[in-house]
DSSP file (Angstrom, degrees, kcal/mol; ACC not computed):
  #  RESIDUE AA STRUCTURE BP1 BP2  ACC     N-H-->O    O-->H-N    N-H-->O    O-->H-N    TCO  KAPPA ALPHA  PHI   PSI    X-CA   Y-CA   Z-CA
    1    1 A X              0   0    0      0, 0.0   106,-0.4     0, 0.0     3,-0.1   0.000 360.0 360.0 360.0 129.5   10.3   12.6   -2.7
    2    2 A X        -     0   0    0      1,-0.2   105,-0.4   104,-0.1   103,-0.1  -0.165 360.0 -62.8 -74.2 175.5    7.3   14.4   -4.2
    3    3 A X        -     0   0    0    103,-0.2     2,-0.4   101,-0.1   103,-0.2  -0.360  54.7-162.3 -61.4 137.5    3.9   13.0   -4.4
    4    4 A X  E     -A  105   0A   0    101,-2.9   101,-2.7    -3,-0.1     2,-0.4  -0.982   7.0-168.6-125.9 136.3    3.6    9.9   -6.6
    5    5 A X  E     +A  104   0A   0     -2,-0.4     2,-0.3    99,-0.2    99,-0.2  -0.994   9.1 172.8-127.2 128.9    0.5    8.4   -8.1
    6    6 A X  E     -A  103   0A   0     97,-2.4    97,-3.4    -2,-0.4     2,-0.3  -0.953   7.2-173.4-128.8 150.1    0.3    5.0   -9.7
    7    7 A X  E     +A  102   0A   0     -2,-0.3     2,-0.3    95,-0.2    95,-0.2  -0.971   8.7 178.7-144.1 161.3   -2.8    3.1  -10.9
    8    8 A X  E     -A  101   0A   0     93,-2.1    93,-3.2    -2,-0.3     2,-0.5  -0.979  28.0-123.1-156.2 148.6   -3.9   -0.2  -12.3
    9    9 A X  E     -A  100   0A   0     -2,-0.3     2,-0.4    91,-0.2    91,-0.2  -0.876  28.7-164.0 -98.4 129.2   -7.1   -1.9  -13.4
   10   10 A X  E     -A   99   0A   0     89,-2.8    89,-2.7    -2,-0.5     2,-2.1  -0.935  24.6-127.2-116.5 134.6   -7.9   -5.1  -11.5
   11   11 A X  S    S+     0   0    0     -2,-0.4    87,-0.3    87,-0.2     2,-0.3  -0.538  80.1  86.3 -79.9  77.8  -10.4   -7.7  -12.7
   12   12 A X  S    S-     0   0    0     -2,-2.1    -2,-0.2   129,-0.0    85,-0.1  -0.940  85.3 -89.6-166.8 151.9  -12.3   -7.8   -9.4
   13   13 A X     >  -     0   0    0     -2,-0.3     4,-1.9    84,-0.1     3,-0.2  -0.271  41.9-110.3 -64.2 157.0  -15.1   -5.8   -7.7
   14   14 A X  H  > S+     0   0    0      1,-0.2     4,-2.9     2,-0.2     5,-0.2   0.873 117.4  55.4 -57.4 -40.1  -14.2   -2.8   -5.6
   15   15 A X  H  > S+     0   0    0      1,-0.2     4,-2.7     2,-0.2    -1,-0.2   0.899 106.8  49.8 -63.7 -39.6  -15.2   -4.5   -2.4
   16   16 A X  H  > S+     0   0    0     -3,-0.2     4,-1.9     2,-0.2    -1,-0.2   0.901 112.6  47.8 -64.4 -40.1  -12.8   -7.4   -3.1
   17   17 A X  H  X S+     0   0    0     -4,-1.9     4,-2.3     2,-0.2    -2,-0.2   0.934 112.2  49.4 -64.2 -46.0  -10.0   -5.0   -3.8
   18   18 A X  H  X S+     0   0    0     -4,-2.9     4,-2.7     1,-0.2    -2,-0.2   0.934 109.9  51.1 -58.0 -47.5  -10.7   -3.1   -0.7
   19   19 A X  H  X S+     0   0    0     -4,-2.7     4,-0.9     1,-0.2    -1,-0.2   0.883 110.2  49.3 -60.1 -39.9  -10.8   -6.2    1.4
   20   20 A X  H  < S+     0   0    0     -4,-1.9     3,-0.3     1,-0.2    -1,-0.2   0.899 113.3  46.0 -67.3 -40.5   -7.4   -7.3    0.0
   21   21 A X  H  < S+     0   0    0     -4,-2.3    -2,-0.2     1,-0.2    -1,-0.2   0.893 112.4  51.0 -67.8 -39.0   -5.8   -3.9    0.7
   22   22 A X  H  < S+     0   0    0     -4,-2.7     2,-1.7    -5,-0.2     3,-0.2   0.646  89.2  84.4 -73.8 -15.7   -7.3   -3.8    4.2
   23   23 A X    ><  +     0   0    0     -4,-0.9     3,-1.6    -3,-0.3     4,-0.3  -0.473  54.6 163.7 -87.8  65.9   -6.0   -7.3    5.0
   24   24 A X  G >   +     0   0    0     -2,-1.7     3,-1.8     1,-0.3     4,-0.3   0.814  63.0  66.9 -56.7 -37.4   -2.5   -6.0    6.1
   25   25 A X  G 3  S+     0   0    0      1,-0.3     3,-0.4    -3,-0.2    -1,-0.3   0.761  99.4  52.6 -59.8 -25.4   -1.4   -9.2    7.9
   26   26 A X  G X  S+     0   0    0     -3,-1.6     3,-1.9     1,-0.2     4,-0.5   0.535  78.9  97.8 -89.0  -6.5   -1.4  -11.1    4.6
   27   27 A X  G X> S+     0   0    0     -3,-1.8     4,-2.2    -4,-0.3     3,-1.9   0.875  76.1  59.1 -51.9 -43.8    0.9   -8.6    2.7
   28   28 A X  G 34 S+     0   0    0     -3,-0.4    -1,-0.3    -4,-0.3    -2,-0.1   0.737  94.0  68.8 -61.4 -18.4    4.1  -10.7    3.3
   29   29 A X  G <4 S+     0   0    0     -3,-1.9    -1,-0.3     1,-0.2    -2,-0.2   0.764 121.6  10.9 -67.9 -24.6    2.5  -13.6    1.5
   30   30 A X  T <4 S+     0   0    0     -3,-1.9     2,-0.6    -4,-0.5    -2,-0.2   0.439 112.8  75.7-138.0  -1.8    2.6  -11.7   -1.9
   31   31 A X    ><  -     0   0    0     -4,-2.2     3,-1.4    -5,-0.2    -1,-0.2  -0.922  61.9-161.0-114.8 105.4    4.8   -8.6   -1.5
   32   32 A X  T 3  S+     0   0    0     -2,-0.6    -1,-0.1     1,-0.3    22,-0.1   0.818  84.8  57.2 -56.8 -38.8    8.4   -9.8   -1.4
   33   33 A X  T 3  S+     0   0    0     20,-0.1    21,-3.0    92,-0.1     2,-0.7   0.716  87.1  89.2 -69.7 -20.2    9.9   -6.6    0.2
   34   34 A X  E <   +B   53   0A   0     -3,-1.4    19,-0.2    19,-0.2    -3,-0.1  -0.697  48.0 172.9 -83.8 115.4    7.6   -6.9    3.2
   35   35 A X  E     +     0   0A   0     17,-2.7     2,-0.3    -2,-0.7    -1,-0.2   0.793  66.0   2.4 -91.3 -32.3    9.3   -9.1    5.8
   36   36 A X  E     -B   52   0A   0     16,-1.4    16,-2.7     2,-0.0     2,-0.4  -0.979  54.4-167.5-158.2 142.1    6.9   -8.6    8.7
   37   37 A X  E     -B   51   0A   0     -2,-0.3     2,-0.4    14,-0.2    14,-0.2  -0.999   9.3-174.9-131.1 134.7    3.6   -6.9    9.4
   38   38 A X  E     -B   50   0A   0     12,-2.5    12,-3.3    -2,-0.4     2,-0.7  -0.991  22.2-137.3-134.0 127.2    2.1   -6.4   12.8
   39   39 A X  E     -B   49   0A   0     -2,-0.4    10,-0.2    10,-0.2     3,-0.1  -0.733  20.2-177.5 -81.6 115.3   -1.3   -4.9   13.7
   40   40 A X  E     -     0   0A   0      8,-2.8     2,-0.3    -2,-0.7     9,-0.2   0.836  68.4  -5.7 -84.7 -35.2   -0.7   -2.6   16.6
   41   41 A X  E     -B   48   0A   0      7,-1.5     7,-2.4     2,-0.0     2,-0.3  -0.981  65.5-169.0-156.4 153.3   -4.3   -1.6   17.1
   42   42 A X  E     +B   47   0A   0     -2,-0.3     2,-0.2     5,-0.2     5,-0.2  -0.975  12.6 164.1-152.3 132.1   -7.6   -2.2   15.3
   43   43 A X        -     0   0    0      3,-3.0     3,-0.5    -2,-0.3    -2,-0.0  -0.683  61.8 -74.6-125.4-174.4  -11.1   -1.0   15.3
   44   44 A X  S    S+     0   0    0      1,-0.2     3,-0.0    -2,-0.2     0, 0.0   0.925 126.1   4.2 -53.2 -55.1  -13.8   -1.4   12.6
   45   45 A X  S    S+     0   0    0     21,-0.0    22,-2.9    -3,-0.0     2,-0.4   0.077 120.3  77.8-120.7  23.7  -12.4    1.1   10.1
   46   46 A X  E     + C   0  66A   0     -3,-0.5    -3,-3.0    20,-0.2     2,-0.3  -0.999  50.6 170.9-135.6 134.4   -9.2    2.2   11.8
   47   47 A X  E     -BC  42  65A   0     18,-2.1    18,-3.6    -2,-0.4     2,-0.5  -0.994  24.2-155.0-140.0 146.9   -5.8    0.3   12.1
   48   48 A X  E     -BC  41  64A   0     -7,-2.4    -8,-2.8    -2,-0.3    -7,-1.5  -0.995  28.7-174.7-116.1 121.8   -2.3    1.1   13.3
   49   49 A X  E     -BC  39  63A   0     14,-2.6    14,-2.5    -2,-0.5     2,-0.4  -0.958  18.6-149.2-128.0 132.9    0.1   -1.2   11.4
   50   50 A X  E     -BC  38  62A   0    -12,-3.3   -12,-2.5    -2,-0.4     2,-0.4  -0.854  17.3-164.0-100.5 134.0    3.8   -1.8   11.8
   51   51 A X  E     -BC  37  61A   0     10,-3.4    10,-2.0    -2,-0.4     2,-0.5  -0.948  15.8-161.9-119.9 136.4    5.8   -2.8    8.7
   52   52 A X  E     -BC  36  60A   0    -16,-2.7   -17,-2.7    -2,-0.4   -16,-1.4  -0.980  26.5-179.4-111.2 115.4    9.3   -4.2    8.4
   53   53 A X  E     -BC  34  59A   0      6,-2.7     6,-3.0    -2,-0.5     2,-0.7  -0.927  23.9-154.1-122.7 138.4   10.4   -3.6    4.8
   54   54 A X  E     + C   0  58A   0    -21,-3.0     4,-0.2    -2,-0.4    -2,-0.0  -0.926  38.3 137.7-111.7 106.8   13.6   -4.6    2.9
   55   55 A X  S    S-     0   0    0      2,-1.8     3,-0.1    -2,-0.7    -1,-0.1   0.692  93.7 -26.5-107.7 -80.6   14.2   -2.2    0.0
   56   56 A X  S    S+     0   0    0      1,-0.5     2,-0.3     0, 0.0    -2,-0.1   0.748 143.3   1.8 -98.1 -41.8   17.9   -1.4    0.1
   57   57 A X  S    S-     0   0    0     -4,-0.1    -2,-1.8     0, 0.0    -1,-0.5  -0.872  96.1 -85.0-132.2 169.8   18.1   -2.0    3.8
   58   58 A X  E     -C   54   0A   0     -2,-0.3     2,-0.3    -4,-0.2    -4,-0.2  -0.632  48.8-179.0 -81.3 131.2   15.6   -3.1    6.3
   59   59 A X  E     -C   53   0A   0     -6,-3.0    -6,-2.7    -2,-0.4     2,-0.4  -0.920  14.5-151.9-127.2 154.9   13.4   -0.4    7.7
   60   60 A X  E     +C   52   0A   0     -2,-0.3    21,-1.3    -8,-0.2     2,-0.3  -0.989  26.6 145.8-129.1 135.7   10.6   -0.3   10.3
   61   61 A X  E     -CD  51  80A   0    -10,-2.0   -10,-3.4    -2,-0.4     2,-0.4  -0.975  31.4-135.9-157.8 163.4    7.7    2.1   10.5
   62   62 A X  E     -CD  50  79A   0     17,-3.2    16,-2.8    -2,-0.3    17,-1.5  -0.976  13.8-161.0-130.9 147.5    4.1    2.2   11.5
   63   63 A X  E     -CD  49  77A   0    -14,-2.5   -14,-2.6    -2,-0.4     2,-0.6  -0.930  16.6-133.6-126.0 146.4    1.1    3.9    9.8
   64   64 A X  E     -CD  48  76A   0     12,-2.9    12,-1.8    -2,-0.3     2,-0.4  -0.904  29.1-163.8 -98.4 122.7   -2.4    4.9   10.9
   65   65 A X  E     -CD  47  75A   0    -18,-3.6   -18,-2.1    -2,-0.6     2,-0.4  -0.854  13.2-169.1-110.6 142.1   -5.0    3.8    8.4
   66   66 A X  E     -CD  46  74A   0      8,-2.5     8,-2.7    -2,-0.4     2,-0.3  -0.991  15.6-151.1-128.2 123.4   -8.6    4.9    8.1
   67   67 A X  E     - D   0  73A   0    -22,-2.9     2,-0.2    -2,-0.4     6,-0.2  -0.725  19.2-175.2 -98.9 143.8  -10.9    3.0    5.8
   68   68 A X  E >>  - D   0  72A   0      4,-3.3     4,-2.0    -2,-0.3     3,-1.7  -0.698  47.6-110.9-129.3  76.1  -13.9    4.2    3.9
   69   69 A X  T 34 S-     0   0    0      1,-0.3   -54,-0.1    -2,-0.2     4,-0.0  -0.193  82.1  -5.0 -62.6 145.0  -15.2    1.0    2.4
   70   70 A X  T 34 S+     0   0    0    -56,-0.1    -1,-0.3   -55,-0.0   -52,-0.2  -0.858 131.5  47.4 -97.6  24.2  -15.2    0.2   -0.4
   71   71 A X  T <4 S+     0   0    0     -3,-1.7    20,-3.0     1,-0.2     2,-0.3   0.861 106.8  12.8 -95.5 -36.6  -13.9    3.5   -2.0
   72   72 A X  E  <  -DE  68  90A   0     -4,-2.0    -4,-3.3    18,-0.2     2,-0.4  -0.982  38.6-166.6-147.7 151.4  -10.8    4.7    0.0
   73   73 A X  E     -DE  67  89A   0     16,-1.8    16,-2.6    -2,-0.3     2,-0.3  -0.959  21.8-167.4-134.5 118.2   -8.2    3.9    2.6
   74   74 A X  E     -DE  66  88A   0     -8,-2.7    -8,-2.5    -2,-0.4     2,-0.3  -0.730   5.2-173.2-102.7 152.4   -6.2    6.8    3.9
   75   75 A X  E     -DE  65  87A   0     12,-2.3    12,-2.0    -2,-0.3     2,-0.3  -0.993  11.7-174.2-144.6 156.3   -3.0    6.7    6.0
   76   76 A X  E     -D   64   0A   0    -12,-1.8   -12,-2.9    -2,-0.3     2,-0.2  -0.942  42.6 -85.5-138.0 160.2   -0.6    8.9    7.9
   77   77 A X  E     +D   63   0A   0     -2,-0.3   -14,-0.2     8,-0.2     3,-0.1  -0.480  34.4 179.5 -68.7 131.0    2.7    8.2    9.6
   78   78 A X  E     -     0   0A   0    -16,-2.8     2,-0.3     1,-0.4   -15,-0.2   0.847  65.0 -45.6 -91.8 -55.2    2.4    6.9   13.1
   79   79 A X  E    S+D   62   0A   0    -17,-1.5   -17,-3.2     0, 0.0    -1,-0.4  -0.969  85.5  66.8-167.4 163.7    6.2    6.6   13.8
   80   80 A X  E    S-D   61   0A   0     -2,-0.3   -19,-0.2   -19,-0.3    -3,-0.0  -0.888  84.1  -4.5 129.5-153.6    9.4    5.3   12.2
   81   81 A X  S    S+     0   0    0    -21,-1.3    29,-1.1    -2,-0.3    30,-0.2   0.711 104.0  75.9 -58.2 -32.8   11.9    5.7    9.5
   82   82 A X  E     - F   0 109A   0     27,-0.2    27,-0.2     1,-0.1     3,-0.2  -0.433  63.7-148.1 -89.3 156.6   10.1    8.5    7.5
   83   83 A X  E    S+     0   0A   0     25,-2.8     2,-0.3     1,-0.4    26,-0.2   0.806  95.0   1.0 -80.6 -38.0    9.8   12.2    8.2
   84   84 A X  E     + F   0 108A   0     24,-1.9    24,-2.4    -8,-0.0    -1,-0.4  -0.986  62.6 169.7-149.2 142.5    6.4   12.0    6.5
   85   85 A X  E     + F   0 107A   0     -2,-0.3     2,-0.3    22,-0.2    -8,-0.2  -0.762  22.0 143.5-154.6 104.6    4.4    9.2    4.9
   86   86 A X  E     + F   0 106A   0     20,-2.0    20,-2.9    -2,-0.2     2,-0.3  -0.984  11.4 123.3-143.0 154.5    0.8    9.8    3.9
   87   87 A X  E     -EF  75 105A   0    -12,-2.0   -12,-2.3    -2,-0.3     2,-0.3  -0.978  37.5-112.5 179.1-168.0   -1.4    8.7    1.2
   88   88 A X  E     -EF  74 104A   0     16,-2.2    16,-2.7    -2,-0.3     2,-0.5  -0.991   8.4-141.6-154.9 142.0   -4.6    7.1   -0.1
   89   89 A X  E     -EF  73 103A   0    -16,-2.6   -16,-1.8    -2,-0.3     2,-0.4  -0.935  26.8-164.3 -96.1 128.1   -5.8    4.0   -1.9
   90   90 A X  E     -EF  72 102A   0     12,-2.9    12,-3.0    -2,-0.5     2,-0.5  -0.968   3.4-165.5-116.8 134.4   -8.7    5.0   -4.2
   91   91 A X  E     + F   0 101A   0    -20,-3.0     2,-0.5    -2,-0.4    10,-0.2  -0.973   8.4 177.7-122.8 123.4  -11.0    2.4   -5.7
   92   92 A X  E     - F   0 100A   0      8,-2.4     8,-3.3    -2,-0.5     2,-0.4  -0.965  25.8-135.3-129.4 116.3  -13.4    3.2   -8.5
   93   93 A X  E     - F   0  99A   0     -2,-0.5     6,-0.3     6,-0.2     3,-0.1  -0.549  21.0-179.4 -70.7 120.9  -15.5    0.4  -10.0
   94   94 A X  E    S-     0   0A   0      4,-2.1     2,-0.3    -2,-0.4     5,-0.2   0.632  75.1  -6.9 -96.4 -17.0  -15.3    0.7  -13.8
   95   95 A X  E >  S- F   0  98A   0      3,-1.6     3,-1.6     0, 0.0    -1,-0.3  -0.925  90.8 -84.4-160.5 171.0  -17.6   -2.3  -14.3
   96   96 A X  T 3  S+     0   0    0     -2,-0.3   -82,-0.1     1,-0.3     3,-0.0   0.780 129.9  28.8 -56.7 -25.6  -19.1   -4.9  -11.9
   97   97 A X  T 3  S+     0   0    0    -84,-0.1     2,-0.4   -85,-0.1    -1,-0.3   0.163 112.1  71.5-122.5  20.5  -16.0   -7.0  -12.2
   98   98 A X  E <   - F   0  95A   0     -3,-1.6    -4,-2.1   -87,-0.3    -3,-1.6  -0.999  55.1-172.5-137.7 135.6  -13.3   -4.4  -12.9
   99   99 A X  E     -AF  10  93A   0    -89,-2.7   -89,-2.8    -2,-0.4     2,-0.7  -0.990  21.7-138.1-130.7 132.6  -11.8   -1.7  -10.5
  100  100 A X  E     -AF   9  92A   0     -8,-3.3    -8,-2.4    -2,-0.4     2,-0.6  -0.810  25.9-161.9 -84.4 118.1   -9.5    1.1  -11.1
  101  101 A X  E     -AF   8  91A   0    -93,-3.2   -93,-2.1    -2,-0.7     2,-0.4  -0.914   6.7-171.1-107.8 121.1   -7.1    1.1   -8.2
  102  102 A X  E     -AF   7  90A   0    -12,-3.0   -12,-2.9    -2,-0.6     2,-0.5  -0.942   6.3-164.0-116.0 134.1   -5.1    4.3   -7.6
  103  103 A X  E     -AF   6  89A   0    -97,-3.4   -97,-2.4    -2,-0.4     2,-0.5  -0.969   8.4-177.1-119.7 116.4   -2.3    4.5   -5.1
  104  104 A X  E     +AF   5  88A   0    -16,-2.7   -16,-2.2    -2,-0.5     2,-0.4  -0.961   5.9 174.8-117.4 128.4   -1.1    8.0   -4.0
  105  105 A X  E     -AF   4  87A   0   -101,-2.7  -101,-2.9    -2,-0.5     2,-0.4  -0.991  17.8-171.5-136.1 141.8    1.8    8.5   -1.7
  106  106 A X  E     + F   0  86A   0    -20,-2.9   -20,-2.0    -2,-0.4     2,-0.4  -0.952  24.3 167.5-130.0 110.4    3.6   11.5   -0.4
  107  107 A X  E     - F   0  85A   0     -2,-0.4     2,-0.4  -105,-0.4   -22,-0.2  -0.935  23.9-167.2-129.0 150.3    6.8   10.7    1.6
  108  108 A X  E     - F   0  84A   0    -24,-2.4   -25,-2.8    -2,-0.4   -24,-1.9  -0.999  25.1-131.2-129.3 132.5    9.8   12.5    3.0
  109  109 A X  E     - F   0  82A   0     -2,-0.4   -27,-0.2   -27,-0.2     4,-0.1  -0.590   4.7-140.6 -84.1 144.5   12.7   10.5    4.3
  110  110 A X  S    S+     0   0    0    -29,-1.1     2,-0.2    -2,-0.2    -1,-0.1   0.743  87.4  42.7 -72.8 -24.3   14.2   11.3    7.6
  111  111 A X  S    S-     0   0    0    -30,-0.2     2,-0.5     1,-0.0    -2,-0.1  -0.698 106.2 -79.6-115.9 167.9   17.7   10.7    6.3
  112  112 A X        -     0   0    0     -2,-0.2     2,-0.5     1,-0.0    -2,-0.1  -0.582  50.8-170.6 -67.1 120.3   19.5   11.6    3.1
  113  113 A X        -     0   0    0     -2,-0.5     5,-0.1    -4,-0.1    -4,-0.1  -0.972  25.3-112.3-118.0 126.9   18.4    9.1    0.6
  114  114 A X    >>  -     0   0    0     -2,-0.5     4,-1.7     1,-0.1     3,-0.8  -0.206  20.5-122.4 -58.3 145.8   20.1    8.9   -2.8
  115  115 A X  H 3> S+     0   0    0      1,-0.3     4,-2.5     2,-0.2     5,-0.2   0.833 111.8  62.1 -56.1 -34.4   18.0   10.0   -5.8
  116  116 A X  H 3> S+     0   0    0      1,-0.2     4,-1.9     2,-0.2    -1,-0.3   0.868 103.2  48.7 -62.6 -36.4   18.7    6.5   -7.3
  117  117 A X  H <> S+     0   0    0     -3,-0.8     4,-2.2     2,-0.2    -1,-0.2   0.912 111.1  49.6 -69.3 -42.9   16.9    4.8   -4.4
  118  118 A X  H  X S+     0   0    0     -4,-1.7     4,-2.5     1,-0.2    -2,-0.2   0.902 110.1  51.8 -61.6 -40.8   13.9    7.2   -4.7
  119  119 A X  H  X S+     0   0    0     -4,-2.5     4,-3.0     1,-0.2     5,-0.4   0.897 107.5  52.1 -63.3 -40.9   13.8    6.5   -8.5
  120  120 A X  H  X>S+     0   0    0     -4,-1.9     4,-2.3     2,-0.2     5,-2.1   0.920 110.4  49.1 -60.4 -44.2   13.8    2.7   -7.8
  121  121 A X  I  <>S+     0   0    0     -4,-2.2     5,-2.2     3,-0.2     6,-0.2   0.937 117.3  40.2 -60.6 -47.6   10.8    3.2   -5.4
  122  122 A X  I  <5S+     0   0    0     -4,-2.5     5,-0.3     1,-0.2    -2,-0.2   0.912 126.3  31.5 -69.8 -43.8    8.8    5.3   -7.9
  123  123 A X  I  <5S+     0   0    0     -4,-3.0    -3,-0.2    -5,-0.2    -2,-0.2   0.718 134.9  15.5 -93.3 -21.7    9.6    3.4  -11.1
  124  124 A X  I  X5S+     0   0    0     -4,-2.3     4,-2.2    -5,-0.4    -3,-0.2   0.777 121.0  45.2-116.3 -57.7   10.0   -0.2   -9.8
  125  125 A X  I  ><S+     0   0    0     -5,-2.1     4,-2.4     1,-0.2     5,-0.2   0.889 112.0  48.6 -67.0 -42.7    8.6   -0.9   -6.3
  126  126 A X  H  ><S+     0   0    0     -5,-2.2     4,-2.3    -6,-0.3     5,-0.2   0.953 115.4  43.2 -66.1 -48.6    5.3    0.9   -6.5
  127  127 A X  H  > S+     0   0    0     -5,-0.3     4,-2.5    -6,-0.2    -1,-0.2   0.898 114.0  53.1 -61.5 -36.8    4.3   -0.7   -9.9
  128  128 A X  H  X S+     0   0    0     -4,-2.2     4,-1.9     2,-0.2    -1,-0.2   0.894 108.7  49.7 -63.5 -40.1    5.5   -4.0   -8.6
  129  129 A X  H  X S+     0   0    0     -4,-2.4     4,-1.9     2,-0.2    -2,-0.2   0.931 111.4  47.9 -65.0 -45.6    3.4   -3.7   -5.5
  130  130 A X  H  X S+     0   0    0     -4,-2.3     4,-2.4     1,-0.2    -2,-0.2   0.905 111.0  51.5 -61.5 -40.7    0.3   -2.8   -7.5
  131  131 A X  H  X S+     0   0    0     -4,-2.5     4,-3.0     1,-0.2    -1,-0.2   0.865 105.7  56.1 -63.3 -35.8    0.9   -5.8   -9.8
  132  132 A X  H  X S+     0   0    0     -4,-1.9     4,-2.2     2,-0.2    -1,-0.2   0.905 108.8  46.4 -63.6 -41.4    1.2   -8.0   -6.8
  133  133 A X  H  X S+     0   0    0     -4,-1.9     4,-2.7     2,-0.2     5,-0.3   0.927 113.0  50.2 -64.7 -43.9   -2.3   -7.0   -5.6
  134  134 A X  H  X S+     0   0    0     -4,-2.4     4,-2.8     1,-0.2     5,-0.3   0.942 111.7  47.5 -58.3 -49.3   -3.6   -7.5   -9.2
  135  135 A X  H  X S+     0   0    0     -4,-3.0     4,-2.1     1,-0.2    -1,-0.2   0.915 113.0  48.8 -59.7 -44.1   -2.1  -11.0   -9.4
  136  136 A X  H  X S+     0   0    0     -4,-2.2     4,-1.6    -5,-0.2    -1,-0.2   0.935 115.8  42.2 -63.0 -47.4   -3.4  -12.0   -6.0
  137  137 A X  H  X S+     0   0    0     -4,-2.7     4,-1.0     1,-0.2    -2,-0.2   0.903 116.5  46.3 -69.4 -41.8   -7.0  -10.8   -6.7
  138  138 A X  H  X S+     0   0    0     -4,-2.8     4,-0.8    -5,-0.3    -1,-0.2   0.828 109.9  54.3 -73.3 -29.9   -7.2  -12.1  -10.2
  139  139 A X  H >< S+     0   0    0     -4,-2.1     3,-0.5    -5,-0.3    -1,-0.2   0.875 104.5  55.7 -67.9 -37.1   -5.8  -15.5   -9.2
  140  140 A X  H 3< S+     0   0    0     -4,-1.6    -1,-0.2     1,-0.2    -2,-0.2   0.814 107.2  50.5 -63.3 -29.7   -8.5  -15.8   -6.5
  141  141 A X  H 3<        0   0    0     -4,-1.0    -1,-0.2     1,-0.2    -2,-0.2   0.673 360.0 360.0 -84.9 -17.8  -11.2  -15.3   -9.2
  142  142 A X    <<        0   0    0     -4,-0.8    -1,-0.2    -3,-0.5    -2,-0.1   0.478 360.0 360.0 -76.3 360.0   -9.8  -17.9  -11.6
């Protein structure tokens, strides 16, 4: 899968968006495909996080995250299902209460994955995930 970039505008300050993205343990509360999240290690702006995700089948992998509050969160593959999984969340405040959230991911699967599954990830799952963050953040502000 080539690099994919998706973005969405969220009615919340950049710091609130950053905090929601950095709060990995809560992802299963609002992202349906995430079955379990476990923090393997944590320092102030560094985390290693294990994810159990059900897309077509259940997969497990862990990512190393580095935060640069409140503008960016970068990650690389620690171990698991993928050959490569790296990316970045970019947050740009467009007004005091609106943030442009950009999600960039570059992944390679370790196994042969049908093009139809990759298309589902790009066209359905990534926008759905961004919408889940938007809904969570905007609901908190209401």
